[in-house]
C-alpha positions in Angstrom: -2.5 38.5 5.3 -2.3 38.4 0.9 0.8 35.7 0.6 2.0 34.4 -3.1 3.8 31.2 -2.8 4.6 27.5 -5.0 2.5 25.1 -4.0 2.6 21.1 -4.6 -0.7 19.1 -4.5 -1.6 16.5 -2.6 -4.8 15.9 -2.2 -8.3 17.0 -2.9 -11.9 16.4 -2.6 -15.3 17.9 -3.6 -17.2 19.4 -0.8 -20.7 19.7 -1.7 -22.1 21.0 -5.4 -18.9 24.3 -6.0 -16.0 23.5 -3.2 -13.1 20.7 -2.9 -10.5 20.8 0.5 -7.7 20.9 -1.0 -4.2 20.1 0.7 -1.3 21.4 -0.5 2.1 21.9 0.5 3.3 25.7 0.2 6.7 26.5 -0.4 6.5 28.9 2.4 4.0 27.4 5.1 4.2 23.7 4.3 1.1 22.0 3.7 -2.0 24.5 4.4 -6.0 22.8 3.5 -7.6 25.1 1.7 -11.1 25.8 0.5 -11.8 26.3 -3.2 -14.8 27.6 -4.7 -15.7 25.8 -7.5 -17.6 28.5 -10.8 -21.2 27.3 -11.6 -19.7 27.0 -15.3 -17.5 24.7 -17.7 -14.4 26.1 -16.5 -15.7 24.3 -13.2 -13.5 21.2 -15.0 -10.6 23.5 -15.7 -10.4 24.9 -12.1 -10.8 20.6 -10.5 -7.8 19.2 -13.6 -5.5 22.5 -11.8 -6.4 21.0 -8.8 -4.7 17.0 -9.9 -2.5 16.0 -7.5 1.2 16.6 -7.6 -0.1 19.5 -9.6 2.0 22.0 -9.1 0.7 25.2 -8.8 1.6 29.2 -7.8 -0.5 30.6 -5.6 -2.1 33.8 -4.1 -3.9 33.1 -1.2 -4.9 35.2 2.1 -3.5 33.6 4.7 -4.8 33.0 7.7 -3.2 32.1 10.9 -5.0 29.9 13.0 -7.5 28.9 10.8 -8.2 25.1 9.6 -9.1 26.0 6.2 -6.9 28.7 4.0 -8.6 30.5 1.1 -7.3 31.0 -2.5 -7.3 34.2 -4.6 -6.5 32.5 -7.7 -3.9 30.1 -9.1 -2.9 29.2 -11.4 -0.4 26.0 -12.6 3.7 27.1 -12.4 4.7 24.1 -14.6 2.6 21.7 -16.8 3.4 18.5 -16.7 3.9 17.4 -20.8 3.8 12.9 -20.2 2.8 12.2 -16.4 -1.3 12.7 -16.6 -0.7 11.7 -20.3 1.2 8.1 -19.5 -0.7 5.3 -18.2 1.6 3.9 -15.7 3.3 7.6 -14.9 -0.3 8.7 -14.3 -0.1 5.7 -12.0 2.8 5.9 -10.4 1.6 10.2 -9.6 -1.3 8.2 -8.0 0.4 6.3 -5.9 3.6 8.8 -4.6 0.1 11.3 -3.9 -1.3 9.0 -2.0 1.9 8.4 0.1 3.1 12.5 0.1 -0.8 13.2 1.4 -0.8 11.1 4.3 3.2 11.4 4.8 3.5 15.3 5.1 -0.1 16.3 6.7 1.6 17.4 9.3 4.6 19.3 7.8 5.7 23.0 8.2 7.8 24.6 6.3 10.3 23.1 4.9 12.4 24.5 2.2 14.7 21.6 0.9 12.4 19.1 0.8 10.3 20.7 -0.8 13.2 21.5 -3.5 14.1 18.0 -3.4 10.0 17.2 -4.3 9.6 19.9 -7.4 13.1 18.9 -9.3 11.4 14.9 -8.6 8.7 16.0 -10.0 10.2 17.8 -13.0 12.7 15.5 -13.7 9.9 12.8 -13.7 7.5 14.3 -15.9 10.7 14.4 -18.9 12.2 11.0 -18.3 11.7 9.2 -21.6 12.7 5.9 -20.3 14.3 4.0 -17.6 12.0 5.1 -15.0 10.6 2.1 -13.4 12.7 2.5 -10.4 11.2 5.6 -9.5 9.1 5.3 -6.9 11.8 3.7 -4.5 13.9 5.9 -5.0 11.8 9.1 -4.6 10.5 6.5 -1.4 14.0 6.1 0.0 14.8 9.2 -0.6 12.4 11.1 1.8 13.2 9.8 4.3 16.0 11.9 4.1 13.4 14.8 4.7 11.7 13.3 7.4 14.2 12.0 9.7 14.3 8.2 9.3 16.8 8.2 6.4 18.4 4.2 7.6 21.6 3.9 9.6 24.0 2.2 8.2 27.2 2.4 10.4 27.1 -0.4 12.9 26.2 -2.8 8.9 27.8 -6.0 9.2 27.0 -9.2 6.7 25.3 -10.9 9.5 23.5 -7.7 11.1 19.4 -8.3 10.4 18.1 -4.2 9.5 15.6 -3.1 12.2 12.5 -1.2 10.3 11.5 -0.4 13.5 14.5 1.2 14.9 16.0 2.1 11.0 18.9 0.2 11.7 21.0 -2.8 11.7 21.4 -4.9 14.2 23.2 -7.8 15.5 19.7 -9.5 16.9 16.7 -9.9 15.7 14.5 -7.5 16.9 11.3 -9.3 19.5 9.1 -6.8 17.8 9.4 -8.9 14.1 9.6 -6.0 11.1 13.1 -6.7 10.5 14.7 -7.6 7.1 17.1 -11.1 7.9 20.6 -10.6 7.2 20.2 -11.8 3.7 17.5 -9.4 3.0 19.4 -6.7 4.6 21.9 -6.2 2.2 19.4 -4.5 -0.4 19.8 -1.8 2.6 23.0 0.5 1.7 22.3 -1.0 -1.8 19.3 1.1 -2.4 20.8 4.1 -0.3 23.2 4.4 -3.1 20.1 4.9 -5.5 19.4 7.8 -6.7 17.8 9.0 -10.5 20.2 8.9 -12.5 21.6 5.6 -11.9 18.0 3.5 -10.9 17.6 2.2 -13.5 21.3 -0.1 -13.5 19.3 -1.7 -10.3 17.4 -4.6 -12.8 14.4 -6.0 -10.0 11.9 -8.3 -11.5 8.1 -8.1 -10.7 8.1 -9.8 -8.2 11.4 -8.9 -6.7 10.5 -5.2 -6.8 7.0 -5.5 -5.2 8.8 -6.8 -2.3 10.6 -3.6 -2.1 8.0 -1.9 -2.2 5.8 -3.5 0.5 9.0 -3.0 2.7 9.2 0.7 2.4 5.2 0.7 2.7 6.3 -0.7 5.8 8.8 1.1 6.8 7.1 4.1 6.5 3.9 3.0 8.1 6.4 2.5 11.5 7.7 6.1 11.3 4.6 8.3 10.1 1.9 8.7 12.9 -1.3 7.1 11.0 0.2 6.8 8.2 -2.8 3.8 6.2 -2.7 0.8 4.3 -2.4 2.1 1.2 -5.2 2.0 -1.5 -3.3 1.8 -4.3 -0.4 -0.1 -3.7 -1.8 -3.0 -4.7 -2.8 -1.5 -8.6 0.4 -0.7 -8.9 2.0 -4.3 -7.7 0.3 -5.2 -10.7 0.9 -2.6 -13.2 4.8 -1.8 -12.8 6.9 -3.6 -15.7 9.7 -5.8 -15.1 13.4 -3.6 -15.1 
């Protein structure tokens, strides 16, 4: 079945000398794995760059239900980035987010709201020129709404713990130990109000930002099956500036 769609590259892995296996979040089919043949010429490098994680593509595909690897008939950039690949901080944040999205969306079905959210987020990130140091935190928090584990703040109280495994406030410390103490839990509601327009107002030093990042990654590991320790996390922890 020939079909045109838009897609966000999640992951690409070289396969042999002239192929790549590419996972793409498509607008019409959710996450799809493709086998992509690379030309035996200098154009191979050009095509490989098109398949860099988080690139936004227009895809002409031959979709066959039941096949584990689909075939692209043609692809081109839908939205060429102007800053993400050229600014080291943005490139590193994009590398981290690409790794998160690859593991979080491996089995994602069609989800128009999720796709629109990510498309808007990436375009916004590419266009913003300053005060984006909290972008990765904001995206991870907002993404939980589309993945089904947005934190429940209904029973919040100043003395409550936040149960990371249940995603909700509780008056008692959970036996499993994956929780935020009352003082730490106070940031949950505050950060749920954070968006791209207001995130610059959330001032944190590197230690505080890394603490929030570590807890968010733990939250994802508790709620996303087979979500691993992230390879890019430690690099991001060392590089992201104070702000």
